[in-house]
Backbone as a printed PyTorch tensor [residue, N CA C, xyz], in Angstrom:
tensor([[[ 0.8150, -1.1920,  0.0000],
         [ 0.0000,  0.0000,  0.0000],
         [ 0.8670,  1.2670,  0.0000]],

        [[ 1.9590,  1.2570,  0.7770],
         [ 2.8330,  2.4270,  0.8160],
         [ 3.5140,  2.6320, -0.5340]],

        [[ 3.8470,  1.5590, -1.2160],
         [ 4.4470,  1.6730, -2.5450],
         [ 3.4500,  2.3300, -3.4960]],

        [[ 2.1880,  1.9390, -3.4200],
         [ 1.1530,  2.5430, -4.2650],
         [ 1.0530,  4.0400, -3.9780]],

        [[ 1.0380,  4.4130, -2.7120],
         [ 0.9960,  5.8270, -2.3370],
         [ 2.2330,  6.5550, -2.8500]],

        [[ 3.3840,  5.9310, -2.7020],
         [ 4.6370,  6.5180, -3.1700],
         [ 4.5780,  6.8190, -4.6610]],

        [[ 4.0100,  5.9090, -5.4300],
         [ 3.9080,  6.0970, -6.8770],
         [ 2.9630,  7.2330, -7.2570]],

        [[ 2.0300,  7.5580, -6.3980],
         [ 1.0610,  8.6170, -6.6830],
         [ 1.6020, 10.0080, -6.3380]],

        [[ 2.6480, 10.0680, -5.5430],
         [ 3.1630, 11.3440, -5.0520],
         [ 4.2310, 11.9180, -5.9770]],

        [[ 4.3770, 13.2310, -5.9190],
         [ 5.4240, 13.8770, -6.7100],
         [ 6.7980, 13.4740, -6.1880]],

        [[ 7.7990, 13.6540, -7.0180],
         [ 9.1540, 13.2300, -6.6530],
         [ 9.7350, 13.9950, -5.4780]],

        [[ 9.2570, 15.1980, -5.2170],
         [ 9.8260, 15.9760, -4.1160],
         [ 9.0520, 15.7890, -2.8120]],

        [[ 8.2000, 14.7710, -2.7500],
         [ 7.4410, 14.4660, -1.5410],
         [ 8.1510, 13.3720, -0.7630]],

        [[ 8.2650, 13.5620,  0.5440],
         [ 8.9010, 12.5670,  1.4040],
         [ 7.8350, 11.8220,  2.2050]],

        [[ 8.0650, 10.5430,  2.3970],
         [ 7.2080,  9.7230,  3.2500],
         [ 7.9800,  9.3820,  4.5210]],

        [[ 7.3100,  9.4770,  5.6540],
         [ 7.9100,  9.1540,  6.9440],
         [ 6.9710,  8.1990,  7.6790]],

        [[ 7.0760,  6.9010,  7.4100],
         [ 6.1670,  5.9510,  8.0480],
         [ 6.3600,  5.9230,  9.5670]],

        [[ 5.2380,  5.8710, 10.2650],
         [ 5.2230,  5.7960, 11.7160],
         [ 4.9890,  4.3360, 12.0980]],

        [[ 5.9990,  3.7180, 12.6850],
         [ 5.9300,  2.3060, 13.0550],
         [ 5.2430,  2.2070, 14.4150]],

        [[ 3.9730,  1.7390, 14.4050],
         [ 3.1580,  1.7240, 15.6230],
         [ 2.6020,  0.3540, 15.9730]],

        [[ 2.8220, -0.6400, 15.1230],
         [ 2.2330, -1.9620, 15.3610],
         [ 3.2610, -3.0590, 15.0900]],

        [[ 2.9510, -4.2390, 15.5980],
         [ 3.8070, -5.3950, 15.3210],
         [ 3.8230, -5.6940, 13.8240]],

        [[ 2.6900, -5.5170, 13.1500],
         [ 2.6320, -5.7650, 11.7020],
         [ 3.5450, -4.7950, 10.9540]],

        [[ 3.5350, -3.5310, 11.3430],
         [ 4.4310, -2.5590, 10.6950],
         [ 5.8840, -2.9190, 10.9710]],

        [[ 6.1630, -3.3380, 12.1970],
         [ 7.5310, -3.7400, 12.5380],
         [ 7.9600, -4.9390, 11.7040]],

        [[ 7.0550, -5.8470, 11.4640],
         [ 7.3570, -7.0290, 10.6500],
         [ 7.7070, -6.6320,  9.2170]],

        [[ 7.1660, -5.5290,  8.7390],
         [ 7.4370, -5.0200,  7.3900],
         [ 8.5220, -3.9450,  7.3700]],

        [[ 9.2770, -3.8240,  8.4370],
         [10.2220, -2.7240,  8.6210],
         [11.1850, -2.5520,  7.4450]],

        [[11.8190, -3.6130,  7.0110],
         [12.8020, -3.5070,  5.9280],
         [12.1450, -3.0450,  4.6280]],

        [[10.9740, -3.5770,  4.3260],
         [10.2670, -3.1690,  3.1090],
         [ 9.8370, -1.7080,  3.2020]],

        [[ 9.3610, -1.2950,  4.3610],
         [ 8.9590,  0.1030,  4.5390],
         [10.1580,  1.0330,  4.3380]],

        [[11.2850,  0.6600,  4.9150],
         [12.4820,  1.4990,  4.8170],
         [12.9770,  1.6220,  3.3780]],

        [[12.7360,  0.6070,  2.5710],
         [13.2060,  0.6060,  1.1830],
         [12.1840,  1.1530,  0.1910]],

        [[11.0220,  1.5440,  0.6740],
         [ 9.9820,  2.0680, -0.2110],
         [10.4300,  3.4020, -0.8030]],

        [[10.2330,  3.5840, -2.1090],
         [10.5970,  4.8810, -2.7160],
         [ 9.9190,  6.0400, -1.9760]],

        [[10.6570,  7.1240, -1.8400],
         [10.2280,  8.3650, -1.1960],
         [10.2220,  8.2990,  0.3310]],

        [[10.4750,  7.1330,  0.9180],
         [10.6260,  7.0680,  2.3740],
         [12.0040,  7.6130,  2.7010]],

        [[12.0330,  8.6720,  3.5090],
         [13.3020,  9.3150,  3.8430],
         [13.7730,  8.9800,  5.2510]],

        [[12.8640,  8.5760,  6.1070],
         [13.2270,  8.1230,  7.4570],
         [12.0190,  7.4680,  8.0920]],

        [[12.3030,  6.6530,  9.1000],
         [11.2590,  5.9580,  9.8500],
         [11.0200,  6.6830, 11.1700]],

        [[ 9.7920,  6.5930, 11.6630],
         [ 9.4710,  7.1540, 12.9710],
         [ 8.8670,  6.0320, 13.8150]],

        [[ 9.1400,  6.0840, 15.1250],
         [ 8.6980,  5.0240, 16.0290],
         [ 7.5750,  5.5520, 16.9110]],

        [[ 6.3750,  5.0250, 16.7150],
         [ 5.2310,  5.3680, 17.5530],
         [ 5.1950,  4.4590, 18.7660]],

        [[ 6.0000,  4.7950, 19.7470],
         [ 6.2290,  3.9020, 20.8810],
         [ 4.9770,  3.5990, 21.6980]],

        [[ 4.1310,  4.5760, 21.9070],
         [ 2.9530,  4.3450, 22.7630],
         [ 1.9990,  3.3540, 22.1070]],

        [[ 1.6430,  3.6020, 20.8500],
         [ 0.7570,  2.6680, 20.1500],
         [ 1.4120,  1.2950, 19.9940]],

        [[ 2.7420,  1.2870, 19.7800],
         [ 3.4530,  0.0140, 19.6570],
         [ 3.3530, -0.7860, 20.9580]],

        [[ 3.4960, -0.1140, 22.0850],
         [ 3.3710, -0.7960, 23.3800],
         [ 1.9680, -1.3640, 23.5690]],

        [[ 0.9600, -0.5790, 23.2000],
         [-0.4220, -1.0430, 23.3220],
         [-0.6360, -2.2640, 22.4290]],

        [[-0.1710, -2.1820, 21.1790],
         [-0.3760, -3.2760, 20.2300],
         [ 0.3210, -4.5560, 20.6630]],

        [[ 1.5130, -4.4300, 21.2260],
         [ 2.2990, -5.6180, 21.5640],
         [ 2.1360, -6.0740, 23.0140]],

        [[ 1.5350, -5.2300, 23.8470],
         [ 1.4010, -5.5800, 25.2630],
         [ 2.6730, -5.3530, 26.0620]],

        [[ 3.6280, -4.6510, 25.4750],
         [ 4.8860, -4.3670, 26.1660],
         [ 4.6400, -3.2710, 27.1910]],

        [[ 5.1180, -3.4910, 28.4090],
         [ 5.0040, -2.4970, 29.4810],
         [ 6.3590, -1.8460, 29.6760]],

        [[ 6.4170, -0.5430, 29.5300],
         [ 7.6750,  0.1760, 29.7340],
         [ 8.2480,  0.6770, 28.4260]],

        [[ 8.9840,  1.7800, 28.5470],
         [ 9.5340,  2.4500, 27.3660],
         [11.0610,  2.4280, 27.3530]],

        [[11.6790,  1.7660, 28.3190],
         [13.1300,  1.7530, 28.4070],
         [13.7280,  0.5310, 27.7360]],

        [[14.3430, -0.3100, 28.5470],
         [14.9890, -1.5170, 28.0330],
         [14.0250, -2.4050, 27.2510]],

        [[12.7510, -2.3110, 27.5960],
         [11.7600, -3.1560, 26.9360],
         [11.6930, -2.9130, 25.4250]],

        [[12.0710, -1.7210, 24.9800],
         [11.9700, -1.3770, 23.5580],
         [13.3330, -1.2390, 22.8580]],

        [[14.4100, -1.5780, 23.5540],
         [15.7430, -1.4170, 22.9450],
         [15.8690, -2.2340, 21.6540]],

        [[15.4220, -3.4620, 21.6720],
         [15.5240, -4.2940, 20.4720],
         [14.8270, -3.6180, 19.2870]],

        [[13.6260, -3.1270, 19.5130],
         [12.8350, -2.5340, 18.4360],
         [13.4650, -1.2300, 17.9480]],

        [[13.9370, -0.4080, 18.8700],
         [14.6100,  0.8340, 18.4740],
         [15.8650,  0.5100, 17.6510]],

        [[16.6190, -0.4650, 18.1080],
         [17.8500, -0.8400, 17.4010],
         [17.5440, -1.3330, 15.9960]],

        [[16.4680, -2.0600, 15.8350],
         [16.0940, -2.5600, 14.5180],
         [15.6860, -1.4190, 13.5750]],

        [[15.0510, -0.3780, 14.1020],
         [14.7250,  0.7840, 13.2660],
         [15.9970,  1.4560, 12.7750]],

        [[16.9840,  1.5840, 13.6650],
         [18.2640,  2.1740, 13.2760],
         [18.9450,  1.3190, 12.2110]],

        [[18.9760,  0.0230, 12.4210],
         [19.6180, -0.8920, 11.4850],
         [18.9100, -0.8860, 10.1240]],

        [[17.5950, -0.9690, 10.1270],
         [16.8450, -0.9710,  8.8600],
         [17.0590,  0.3360,  8.0970]],

        [[17.1200,  1.4400,  8.8270],
         [17.3590,  2.7390,  8.1840],
         [18.7270,  2.7720,  7.5340]],

        [[19.7240,  2.3050,  8.2370],
         [21.0900,  2.3120,  7.7230],
         [21.2110,  1.4200,  6.4840]],

        [[20.6550,  0.2290,  6.5640],
         [20.7280, -0.7110,  5.4410],
         [20.0110, -0.1490,  4.2160]],

        [[18.8860,  0.5350,  4.4360],
         [18.1190,  1.1060,  3.3210],
         [18.7330,  2.4010,  2.7990]],

        [[19.7030,  2.9410,  3.5160],
         [20.3520,  4.1740,  3.0710],
         [19.4990,  5.4200,  3.2750]],

        [[18.6050,  5.3740,  4.2650],
         [17.7850,  6.5470,  4.5600],
         [18.2920,  7.2000,  5.8510]],

        [[17.7510,  8.3630,  6.1610],
         [18.1650,  9.0880,  7.3620],
         [17.8510,  8.2790,  8.6250]],

        [[18.5740,  8.5760,  9.6760],
         [18.3660,  7.8980, 10.9600],
         [16.9320,  8.1220, 11.4360]],

        [[16.3950,  7.1680, 12.1910],
         [14.9890,  7.2600, 12.6000],
         [14.7160,  8.3380, 13.6500]],

        [[13.4120,  8.5690, 13.8480],
         [12.9090,  9.5220, 14.8320],
         [12.2230,  8.7230, 15.9340]],

        [[12.5830,  8.9920, 17.1780],
         [12.0130,  8.2650, 18.3140],
         [10.6400,  8.8070, 18.6800]],

        [[ 9.9040,  7.9950, 19.4260],
         [ 8.5740,  8.3660, 19.8800],
         [ 8.5850,  9.4220, 20.9680]],

        [[ 7.4020,  9.8220, 21.3760],
         [ 7.2340, 10.9140, 22.3260],
         [ 7.5650, 10.4920, 23.7480]],

        [[ 7.8740, 11.4950, 24.5490],
         [ 7.9000, 11.3610, 26.0040],
         [ 6.6390, 12.0560, 26.4710]],

        [[ 5.7500, 11.3220, 27.1320],
         [ 4.4410, 11.8800, 27.4710],
         [ 4.4790, 12.8250, 28.6690]],

        [[ 5.5200, 12.7650, 29.4750],
         [ 5.6290, 13.6430, 30.6450],
         [ 6.0370, 15.0390, 30.1770]],

        [[ 5.0860, 15.9150, 30.0470],
         [ 5.3280, 17.2490, 29.4970],
         [ 6.2110, 18.0940, 30.4070]],

        [[ 6.0400, 17.9620, 31.7190],
         [ 6.7500, 18.8300, 32.6620],
         [ 7.9470, 18.1660, 33.3410]],

        [[ 8.4020, 17.0360, 32.8310],
         [ 9.5540, 16.3510, 33.4230],
         [10.7500, 16.4770, 32.4740]],

        [[11.4710, 17.5950, 32.6240],
         [12.5950, 17.8860, 31.7210],
         [13.6950, 16.8430, 31.8210]],

        [[13.9380, 16.3210, 33.0120],
         [15.0110, 15.3280, 33.1820],
         [14.6510, 14.0190, 32.4780]],

        [[13.4210, 13.5770, 32.6010],
         [12.9930, 12.3580, 31.9000],
         [13.1020, 12.5580, 30.3910]],

        [[12.6840, 13.7100, 29.9090],
         [12.7850, 14.0170, 28.4770],
         [14.2400, 13.9820, 28.0200]],

        [[15.1300, 14.5690, 28.8080],
         [16.5600, 14.5660, 28.4710],
         [17.0930, 13.1330, 28.4230]],

        [[16.7630, 12.3270, 29.4270],
         [17.2250, 10.9400, 29.4680],
         [16.6810, 10.1350, 28.2880]],

        [[15.3880, 10.3010, 27.9890],
         [14.7890,  9.5870, 26.8490],
         [15.4720,  9.9790, 25.5370]],

        [[15.7570, 11.2650, 25.3810],
         [16.3630, 11.7510, 24.1420],
         [17.8020, 11.2690, 24.0170]],

        [[18.5500, 11.2920, 25.1000],
         [19.9300, 10.7930, 25.0620],
         [19.9420,  9.2950, 24.7600]],

        [[19.0160,  8.5360, 25.3450],
         [18.9240,  7.1030, 25.0330],
         [18.6750,  6.9180, 23.5410]],

        [[17.7360,  7.6880, 22.9880],
         [17.4340,  7.5880, 21.5530],
         [18.6740,  7.9220, 20.7290]],

        [[19.3610,  8.9850, 21.1050],
         [20.5870,  9.3880, 20.3880],
         [21.6300,  8.2770, 20.4510]],

        [[21.7970,  7.6920, 21.6330],
         [22.7830,  6.6160, 21.7970],
         [22.4200,  5.3770, 20.9840]],

        [[21.1450,  5.2010, 20.6780],
         [20.6990,  4.0550, 19.8780],
         [20.6530,  4.3700, 18.3830]],

        [[21.1550,  5.5430, 17.9910],
         [21.2620,  5.8690, 16.5700],
         [20.1340,  6.7110, 16.0210]],

        [[19.2080,  7.1340, 16.8510],
         [18.1340,  8.0140, 16.4000],
         [18.6970,  9.4190, 16.2610]],

        [[18.1250, 10.1980, 15.3650],
         [18.5850, 11.5780, 15.1660],
         [17.4330, 12.5630, 15.2400]],

        [[16.3440, 12.1420, 15.8760],
         [15.2060, 13.0180, 16.0870],
         [14.2680, 12.3900, 17.0910]],

        [[13.3630, 13.2030, 17.6160],
         [12.3900, 12.7270, 18.5920],
         [11.0880, 13.4850, 18.3870]],

        [[ 9.9910, 12.7560, 18.3700],
         [ 8.6810, 13.3770, 18.2780],
         [ 8.3890, 14.1040, 19.5830]],

        [[ 7.7580, 15.2560, 19.4890],
         [ 7.4010, 16.0480, 20.6670],
         [ 5.8930, 16.2490, 20.6930]],

        [[ 5.3410, 16.3380, 21.9100],
         [ 3.9010, 16.5530, 22.0400],
         [ 3.5660, 17.9290, 22.6070]],

        [[ 4.5950, 18.7080, 22.9320],
         [ 4.3590, 20.0520, 23.4670],
         [ 5.5320, 20.9500, 23.0700]],

        [[ 5.2550, 22.2120, 22.7590],
         [ 6.3380, 23.1210, 22.3500],
         [ 7.4710, 23.2490, 23.3680]],

        [[ 7.1760, 23.1160, 24.6690],
         [ 8.2410, 23.2460, 25.6680],
         [ 9.2330, 22.0860, 25.6160]],

        [[ 8.9230, 21.0440, 24.8410],
         [ 9.8520, 19.9220, 24.7070],
         [10.9040, 20.1700, 23.6230]],

        [[10.6670, 21.1240, 22.7460],
         [11.5550, 21.3280, 21.6010],
         [12.9840, 21.6790, 22.0010]],

        [[13.1700, 22.6880, 22.8300],
         [14.5290, 23.1150, 23.1970],
         [15.3030, 22.0140, 23.9170]],

        [[14.7180, 21.3180, 24.8980],
         [15.4780, 20.2350, 25.5400],
         [15.8360, 19.0940, 24.5840]],

        [[14.9440, 18.7880, 23.6450],
         [15.2420, 17.7240, 22.6750],
         [16.3880, 18.1520, 21.7630]],

        [[16.3330, 19.3760, 21.2520],
         [17.4280, 19.8780, 20.4160],
         [18.7460, 19.8350, 21.1860]],

        [[18.7240, 20.2860, 22.4290],
         [19.9480, 20.3100, 23.2380],
         [20.4990, 18.9070, 23.4580]],

        [[19.6320, 17.9380, 23.6940],
         [20.0940, 16.5670, 23.9530],
         [20.6880, 15.9120, 22.7140]],

        [[20.2810, 16.3600, 21.5280],
         [20.8660, 15.7970, 20.3130],
         [22.1860, 16.4500, 19.9300]],

        [[22.5120, 17.5610, 20.5540],
         [23.8140, 18.1800, 20.3030],
         [24.9150, 17.3610, 20.9680]],

        [[26.0660, 17.2510, 20.3380],
         [27.1760, 16.5640, 21.0080],
         [27.5530, 17.2930, 22.3050]],

        [[27.9130, 16.5300, 23.3150],
         [28.3580, 17.1060, 24.5850],
         [29.6770, 17.8410, 24.3540]],

        [[29.9910, 18.8310, 25.1740],
         [31.2440, 19.5810, 25.0020],
         [32.4790, 18.6770, 24.9470]],

        [[32.5080, 17.6300, 25.7680],
         [33.6770, 16.7420, 25.7410],
         [33.7530, 15.9460, 24.4420]],

        [[32.6030, 15.6200, 23.8320],
         [32.5990, 14.9450, 22.5330],
         [33.1480, 15.8750, 21.4470]],

        [[32.6960, 17.1230, 21.4770],
         [33.1980, 18.0980, 20.5080],
         [34.6960, 18.3080, 20.6610]],

        [[35.1470, 18.4260, 21.8990],
         [36.5760, 18.6150, 22.1650],
         [37.3750, 17.4370, 21.6160]],

        [[36.9040, 16.2150, 21.8750],
         [37.5870, 15.0180, 21.3760],
         [37.6080, 15.0200, 19.8420]],

        [[36.4580, 15.2970, 19.2210],
         [36.3830, 15.2840, 17.7550],
         [37.3170, 16.3230, 17.1500]],

        [[37.4060, 17.4780, 17.7710],
         [38.3070, 18.5110, 17.2640],
         [39.7690, 18.1030, 17.4370]],

        [[40.0940, 17.4370, 18.5510],
         [41.4700, 16.9660, 18.7490],
         [41.8320, 15.9000, 17.7080]],

        [[40.8870, 15.0200, 17.4070],
         [41.1430, 13.9710, 16.4120],
         [41.3580, 14.5920, 15.0330]],

        [[40.4480, 15.4530, 14.6000],
         [40.5930, 16.0260, 13.2560],
         [41.8380, 16.9070, 13.1560]],

        [[42.1850, 17.5780, 14.2200],
         [43.4030, 18.3940, 14.2210],
         [44.6380, 17.5040, 14.1170]],

        [[44.6520, 16.4080, 14.8760],
         [45.7890, 15.4830, 14.8360],
         [45.9320, 14.8640, 13.4460]],

        [[44.8170, 14.5590, 12.8140],
         [44.8530, 13.9820, 11.4640],
         [45.4520, 14.9900, 10.4820]],

        [[45.0060, 16.2400, 10.5670],
         [45.5410, 17.2730,  9.6710],
         [47.0510, 17.4420,  9.8600]],

        [[47.4980, 17.3930, 11.0890],
         [48.9110, 17.6190, 11.3910],
         [49.7810, 16.4000, 11.1370]],

        [[49.1850, 15.2280, 10.9670],
         [49.9480, 13.9860, 10.8610],
         [50.6040, 13.7830,  9.5030]],

        [[50.0810, 14.4400,  8.4770],
         [50.6040, 14.2810,  7.1240],
         [50.6070, 12.8130,  6.6970]],

        [[49.5360, 12.0880,  7.1000],
         [49.3900, 10.7020,  6.6790],
         [50.0490,  9.6750,  7.5690]],

        [[50.7630, 10.1020,  8.6010],
         [51.4070,  9.1690,  9.5290],
         [50.3810,  8.5710, 10.4840]],

        [[50.7260,  7.4230, 11.0540],
         [49.8770,  6.8100, 12.0750],
         [49.8570,  7.7180, 13.3020]],

        [[48.6760,  7.8620, 13.9040],
         [48.5640,  8.7600, 15.0500],
         [47.7160,  8.1300, 16.1460]],

        [[47.8090,  8.7450, 17.3170],
         [46.9210,  8.3880, 18.4180],
         [46.4660,  9.6830, 19.0800]],

        [[45.2990,  9.6200, 19.6880],
         [44.7550, 10.7290, 20.4590],
         [44.2920, 10.1580, 21.7840]],

        [[44.7080, 10.7980, 22.8560],
         [44.3850, 10.3190, 24.2060],
         [44.8610,  8.8880, 24.4200]],

        [[45.9740,  8.5440, 23.8000],
         [46.5530,  7.2140, 23.9690],
         [45.8550,  6.1190, 23.1850]],

        [[44.9420,  6.4940, 22.2810],
         [44.2060,  5.4970, 21.5070],
         [44.4730,  5.7050, 20.0210]],

        [[44.5610,  4.5740, 19.3040],
         [44.8110,  4.6060, 17.8790],
         [43.6930,  5.3540, 17.1490]],

        [[44.0900,  6.1180, 16.1490],
         [43.1220,  6.8110, 15.2960],
         [43.2200,  6.1880, 13.9110]],

        [[42.1060,  5.5620, 13.4800],
         [42.0420,  4.9830, 12.1440],
         [40.7970,  5.5180, 11.4470]],

        [[40.4990,  4.9890, 10.2820],
         [39.4080,  5.5390,  9.4630],
         [38.0660,  5.6000, 10.2050]],

        [[37.6410,  4.5440, 10.9330],
         [36.3570,  4.6500, 11.6340],
         [36.3620,  5.7230, 12.7320]],

        [[37.4920,  5.8970, 13.4050],
         [37.5870,  6.9290, 14.4480],
         [37.5060,  8.3150, 13.8110]],

        [[38.1700,  8.4890, 12.6940],
         [38.1220,  9.7660, 11.9820],
         [36.6910, 10.0420, 11.5020]],

        [[36.0210,  9.0130, 10.9760],
         [34.6380,  9.1760, 10.5190],
         [33.7250,  9.5590, 11.6800]],

        [[33.9420,  8.9410, 12.8330],
         [33.1340,  9.2700, 14.0160],
         [33.3650, 10.7200, 14.4310]],

        [[34.5950, 11.1690, 14.4350],
         [34.9060, 12.5580, 14.8040],
         [34.2450, 13.5240, 13.8220]],

        [[34.3270, 13.2220, 12.5350],
         [33.6990, 14.0920, 11.5330],
         [32.1830, 14.1030, 11.6880]],

        [[31.6020, 12.9430, 12.0130],
         [30.1590, 12.8510, 12.2190],
         [29.7260, 13.7240, 13.4070]],

        [[30.4890, 13.6880, 14.4820],
         [30.1780, 14.5210, 15.6460],
         [30.2210, 15.9900, 15.2750]],

        [[31.2590, 16.3910, 14.5660],
         [31.3760, 17.7920, 14.1720],
         [30.2720, 18.1940, 13.1910]],

        [[29.9420, 17.3090, 12.2500],
         [28.8630, 17.5990, 11.3000],
         [27.5140, 17.6780, 11.9970]],

        [[27.2440, 16.7480, 12.9210],
         [25.9710, 16.7670, 13.6540],
         [25.8610, 18.0170, 14.5080]],

        [[26.9750, 18.4590, 15.0480],
         [26.9560, 19.6610, 15.8690],
         [26.5690, 20.8680, 15.0410]],

        [[27.1870, 21.0170, 13.8790],
         [26.8890, 22.1920, 13.0490],
         [25.4970, 22.0940, 12.4450]],

        [[25.0460, 20.8990, 12.0810],
         [23.6990, 20.7190, 11.5300],
         [22.6460, 21.0530, 12.5810]],

        [[22.8060, 20.5140, 13.7860],
         [21.8400, 20.7770, 14.8630],
         [21.7890, 22.2580, 15.1850]],

        [[22.9440, 22.9110, 15.2240],
         [22.9570, 24.3320, 15.5640],
         [22.2600, 25.1610, 14.4800]],

        [[22.4010, 24.7500, 13.2050],
         [21.7270, 25.4600, 12.1090],
         [20.2200, 25.2590, 12.1780]],

        [[19.7920, 24.0560, 12.6320],
         [18.3620, 23.7330, 12.6640],
         [17.6350, 24.3470, 13.8510]],

        [[18.3370, 24.9400, 14.7540],
         [17.6870, 25.5050, 15.9580],
         [17.0140, 26.7920, 15.6720]]])
């Protein structure tokens, strides 16, 4: 059905399927590969109701991880996590957003405008991450192709890619604010 909808839409239209049921989760890879799908979103509350899962923490790690993996394999943007229903609990919102970020999500659905600033802040790299990424990229520039280490640890292509990703995410998030 999503493929049919995709075929009816103009080329500059993006689809963002909201994964809210076990059936949608079962079709995750196909949904991620559907033309015009640019990222997946996780409807955690409806998913919990549909599956009978109690809790939004460790209970959903497997499912969140699979959304990240399916997105990566399909070559689409990282997924968007579900809402935090506690509107006035800034610490819970921060923890939920950091968990999502650590699991490879790059966005979070919000249910109230006061959640926007804390969510944006939680997706920004921490100051120590930025400092590390800048030290790595600086060491690479100065190395002239020689083997290097930063903080006593080897720096190779994946470490350099991670540092660049942190710096890119930092500048992207700051532009989007």
